[in-house]
VEXPA-691982 format. One record per atom (N, C-alpha, C, O): residue in one letter; x, y, z. Coordinates in pm, whole numbers, plus 32768, in hexadecimal, padded with zeros to 4 digits. Layout:
# residues N
residuo_px_py_pz
A_X_Y_Z $
...
//
This chain:
# residues 30
residuo_px_py_pz
M_97C2_869B_152A $
M_977D_8720_1546 $
M_9706_870E_158F $
M_96C0_86AD_1573 $
M_96E0_8764_15EF $
M_9679_8771_163A $
M_95FA_87A3_15DC $
M_9609_87F5_1581 $
R_9580_876A_15FD $
R_951A_8796_15A9 $
R_94E2_8819_1600 $
R_94E8_882A_167A $
P_94AA_886F_159B $
P_9476_88F7_15CF $
P_940C_88F3_164D $
P_9410_8947_16A8 $
I_93BD_889A_1649 $
I_9349_888A_16A7 $
I_9387_8865_172D $
I_936F_88A0_1796 $
S_93EB_87E7_171D $
S_941C_87C4_17A6 $
S_9479_8844_17E2 $
S_9481_8855_185B $
F_94BD_889B_1783 $
F_9518_88FA_17AA $
F_94CC_8964_17EC $
F_94FB_899A_1850 $
F_9456_8987_17BA $
F_93FF_89F2_17EE $
F_93BE_89C0_1877 $
F_93A3_8A0E_18D3 $
K_93A9_8944_187D $
K_936A_8914_1901 $
K_93E1_892B_1971 $
K_93C8_8961_19DC $
T_9460_88FD_194E $
T_94C6_8914_199F $
T_94EA_89A0_19C6 $
T_9510_89C0_1A37 $
F_94DA_89F0_1961 $
F_94F9_8A84_1978 $
F_94A2_8ABE_19D0 $
F_94CC_8B0C_1A26 $
S_9406_8A97_19C1 $
S_93A7_8AE3_1A07 $
S_93B3_8AA0_1AA0 $
S_9398_8AEE_1AFB $
A_93D1_8A35_1ABD $
A_93E6_89F2_1B38 $
A_944C_8A31_1B78 $
A_9436_8A4C_1BEE $
F_94CF_8A56_1B3F $
F_9528_8A9D_1B74 $
F_951F_8B2D_1B97 $
F_9560_8B6A_1BEC $
S_94C0_8B5B_1B41 $
S_94A2_8BF7_1B52 $
S_9450_8C07_1BCB $
S_945F_8C66_1C17 $
S_93F4_8BA7_1BDE $
S_938F_8BB0_1C48 $
S_93F6_8B91_1CC5 $
S_93FD_8BE2_1D21 $
F_9438_8B2D_1CC6 $
F_9492_8B0A_1D43 $
F_94E2_8B8D_1D66 $
F_94F5_8BB1_1DDA $
M_9510_8BD1_1CF3 $
M_9561_8C35_1D28 $
M_9506_8CA9_1D5E $
M_952B_8CFA_1DB3 $
T_949A_8CA8_1D2A $
T_943E_8D19_1D56 $
T_941D_8D12_1DEB $
T_9424_8D6F_1E3B $
R_93F7_8C8F_1E02 $
R_93DD_8C81_1E89 $
R_9446_8C8F_1EF1 $
R_9429_8CB9_1F61 $
R_94D0_8C68_1ECC $
R_9538_8C83_1F1D $
R_955F_8D10_1F20 $
R_9592_8D39_1F88 $
S_954C_8D6C_1EAE $
S_9569_8DF2_1EBF $
S_94F2_8E2D_1F1F $
S_9511_8E83_1F71 $
M_9482_8E09_1F19 $
M_9420_8E4F_1F6C $
M_942A_8E21_2001 $
M_9401_8E69_205C $
R_9467_8D9E_2018 $
R_9484_8D80_209A $
R_94EB_8DD9_20DE $
R_94E0_8E0B_214D $
I_9555_8DE5_2087 $
I_95C4_8E28_20BA $
I_95A6_8EC4_20DC $
I_95D2_8F03_213C $
G_954C_8EF4_2071 $
G_951C_8F84_209A $
G_94E1_8F97_2109 $
G_9500_8FF7_214F $
S_946E_8F2E_2133 $
S_9423_8F35_21A5 $
S_9483_8F31_2222 $
S_9473_8F79_2284 $
L_94DE_8EE0_2215 $
L_9542_8ECC_228F $
L_9594_8F59_22A2 $
L_95AF_8F8D_230E $
L_95B4_8F88_2224 $
L_9602_900C_223B $
L_95B7_907C_2274 $
L_95F2_90D6_22B0 $
R_952E_907A_2262 $
R_94DB_90E8_228B $
R_94DB_9102_2320 $
R_9497_915D_234E $
//
């Protein structure tokens, strides 16, 4: 079972990565 702290770090990193990706796609679509 993963630790809450490590899980939070992974989730935050994944969310930030998805945000950058979505922003890049949005800029390309404009």
